Phi, psi and omega in degrees: 000117185287175185297324182288320179292323178299320176298317176298315179298319177298321177295321181299309179303320187295309184280336171292322176290324177299303181294325182296316180297320176296320177288336174296322174297316183295322178299309185299321174292325179294320178299315177300315182295324177285332172296315178296320180294315183296320180285324183274333180253334184074184184293324183291317177296323173293330176292318174297313180301322178297315182294317178295317176301319180296321177298314181297318180296317173305310178295321177300311179294323183293333184249009188278352182065008179075011185298335183293337176254309183289333177293310177303316179306309186289316179296320181292323181295320179293325182286325175299323176282347186072032186262096180293316179298321179294324176297315183292320181297312179293322176300322180289323175294322181295317184291318177302313181286332179294319178293319175297323177290329177295310183294320183295309183298317181297313183297317179295317178297314186292320184284330186260012189298321176292322175292321180293325179297317178299325187281331189256339181237142174257008184215146171073179178244106179247022179296327179296322175303309184289331175297317179288335176283345187299327173298333180298323180292326177296314186291328180287327181293313178301314178302316183293327178290311179292331173295321184291330176291311179298319180296315183298326183272359177065038176276070186292326178295319179295319179297323179289323178295320179297320178297324179289314181298323179290314180300314184283327172301315181295322182296306182299329180282325194282310188309299187292321178299319179293314184302312183279327194239351179053227187297334179298341180277351187299307181298313174301320179300310174308312183296310184294323174300317182297325182289310183296321181295316183297313184299314180298324183289311181291332176304309180285324184287318177294326178294330180278309176233101185291135176279150182269130183228118176243203175288163191297327177295309172311312183296317183294315177299324177286321179299320181292323179295318181295323179299316180296315182298330190271358185296325175297320179293314184291334170300318175294312183301326183290332178292322180286322183290334177295317176297313179302315182300318177298324176298311176297324180288334177287323177295315178302315183298313182297321182288317181296327174300310179297322176304317181280317183284331181237257179195176177296330177297321178300307185304316180300317181291318180297320176292330176292321181289323180289323181297312183298309195270327189248307182295312177291316177292327182290337179297344179292331184273011180303327181293336179297314177289323186277327182241308185292314182301305173303323177295318175297317181302318187289347183232032189294341177264003181249102185293324183298312179290330177292311177309315184298314184290321182299308184294322180292315184295320176298318179291321175302312182298313182301315188300315184275329187269336186294319178290333182290322183289323176297317174298317183300311177300320184288322192258359186300321178294341178273322189273335183300312175298333177284314185290319181243263176190173187290337173307336185261010182297334182291349177277345187305307178298324180295315181293322177298317180290324177292336180302330177294336181298329183292336174292320175291320180293328177299320185271334185272331183295312178303322177294312183299326181294340179299319181298315183291322180297322181275349180067027180275085190292321186294311181297322183299312184295317179306308181286323181295314185296321176301313184301315181291326174296321173296323182292319179295312177300317181296317182287320180294314178297315178302314180291323179299317190256341184227006181067210184293321175301318179304327178294326176292326176289319177302315180297310178307317182293321179297316179291325181295323179292319181294320174301318181295309182293314178299317183293320176288319181294313181291333175299316181281334183274320183243348191083023179295138184211120172280132179296153179301324176298319180294318185295320179288322175299319179292319180296325178293319182290317179297324178295323180291315178293322176294327176292322174295324172298312179300331181288342184291344186266356176290125188291317182290128183298317181294316178299319183292313180298311190293321175300307181297319175298319182293315179292325174295322183291323184286321177300317181295319180295321178297318183288318181294322178296314184297313183296316179295327178296310178298318184289330177295316184270000000 
């Protein structure tokens, strides 16, 4: 590895480590928050919160105009060229479209509250919940636009601080409200967390790129002009938001399916397993959006540099996450009662099976971001839509034949299929190529994590723990050796 390549690898490790540490703090506060939620609401209450959250996220992404991706791409390109005027122009365009997205999302949620209620619940009238949640969509739209500006300008420290503020804010908001108001607090909690996140984000974003504020007539005229100028960027973004909306819809469909076929308790258990295996572990990948994606966008026309970044990012992700997944699988039976309660023990086998998904995700996400960086909306929508359809099919088939544990197996199979299909398609479309070394490295880590998972089926406690611990130690040593070797060279 030459000095330039070593510098790239070192930067990836550095920023992944920074955001991994921040996410560690976020996870700890999230663990405490979810423990409180589980104790005060139980599986049924967590199921309701999961359904409401999934719906809000779906509507937010469906009305976001794709600014979280197309905006980052444009700002990052201007930064790479040293075009300060371009940065200010695109920041103004993003803010104008964010306001439009905020008004649109809020209106759609409020006007369609009764229809959404019928789609997501089979009992009671929850349309008022969705009506009261509509302002949250406006707050989330503003946050998405300002976050895109910070990501495009590579303001990683600010993004990290915002995540910490959000994590602690969510904990401070959730605990007392749930204690005093129980399920009645779910809607206010979602709205207040969205507000805290927005305030923290605009504080740093406005300090980075100051907005121009004049009298209302001048502002309205400029706003209309910026809306017109931003249409080409938003056309690209709408393609991406279509795929994101399909993804959120798939999560909503899965939870609604489990609610109809089983009950809210099953939804709560599924959500707990998903939260443990994918959401918590997935926070590790925050650095991809904050550091890797803007870096990739800046060199989106150079396939040699793209291949280099994809290979390095994938290797770093595998190196850091595989020991984590081994420990996670091994300790899950011990930590679930602590994180939630014994009522959630039924989610343990599902979460352990789903943990294997993260290995596929480690290799798949760096590849998927290439489509975003290139602005290739057609192939992105096609592949993402196919991925979500496979996820829905995998969960439904898994639940049908294997119950809750089967949903974890279905998720893992869907992600493995996504990795294979995306890698093959992007190889032929762009010339993307994973090195032979990386493929071997991936296979070895998957084998070790898979072996730890297999050890959970050993009936004897001593044999099970000693086998799992031994494989975990080997995996950690292998990762440490690889990391040390690459950083040295």
